[in-house]
N, C-alpha and C positions, 0 to 999 in steps of 0.2 A: 509597471511590470518590470522586475529586475531580470537580468539574464542569468538564470539560474541552470547550473548543469547538476544532473543525477548520476551518481554512480552506485552500482551495486557492490557492497562489501561482503562478499559470501562468508569471510572468516568471523565478521561481527554479527552475521545474520540481519542484516539491514541494508536499506537504501539510504544513500546519503546525499544532501543537498548541498551544493557550494556556490557561493557568489565571490568572484575573483580569487578562486583558489581557497577561500576559507570557508570551512564547514559551518552551515547555518541552520541545518535542520536533518533529521533522520526519520524513517519509518521501520520499525523493527518487526521482524517475522520469525515464526518457527516453521520448520518444513516437516512434513510426513510424506509417506510415498506417494499420496496423490493430491495433498492439500498444503496451501501455504496460507498460514494463520497470520494476519496482520495483529498485533499486540499492542502497538505503541507508536504514536508520532509526536514528534515534538519539533518546533520552530522556535528560534531564538526571538525573545521578545522585540528586539529592535528590528526584526524583519518581518513583524506582522504587518498584514495588508499588502504585502509586496508581491502575492502570487506564489510564495515558496511552497506552502503546503499543498496548494492545488497542483503544482508543477511536479512536486514530489510523488503525490497520489498518481497523477496521470501517468508519468514516466514508469513508476513502479508495476502500475497495471498493464501498461503497454508492454513491458518487458515479459510479465507473466503469460500474455497472450501470445507474444512471439514465441516463447518457450514452449507453450501448448502442452505442458506436461502436469500442471497443478490447477485445481480449482481453489477460488478463494473464500476464506472464513474471515470476514471483517470484525473480529473483536474490539478493534481499536474504534471509537466512537467517531474519529475524525474520517477514517477510511471507510466506514460504514455509511456516514452521512454524505461524504463525497459521492460514493457510488449511487445513493439514492437520488442524488441530483443530476447525475449522469447516466440515464438509462441505457446508453449504448455499451456500459460496463458491466450491467447487471447480468448477462450472460456468463461471466466469470465466476460469480457466486455459487459456492456449493450450496445445493438443496438436500437436506438429509431425507432420506427415504422414510415414508411413514412406517412407524412400528407395527409389528403384528405380535408384540407381547400381550399376554392375558394374564389376568390374576389366577 
């Protein structure tokens, strides 16, 4: 496991992962009034298997939990899969209400 630091870059709408001051990954998001939509996560190939993606997901979701103002929509396959494998984060996921629309 590498020593990964995660920083929120609000201007770029993403969480960024760093090792020794060098950016090695990111998780992009879009915000609405009540939702944070994770759209894409990327980790440098040379850092695969070092826990960068997992640390990035955990730190980003912990930040969302701390802020307490948004529910998560995990469109990004990596973030979605990570949440599915970590049930203690599933409470952050937005559940759309059932539609009452009729033909």
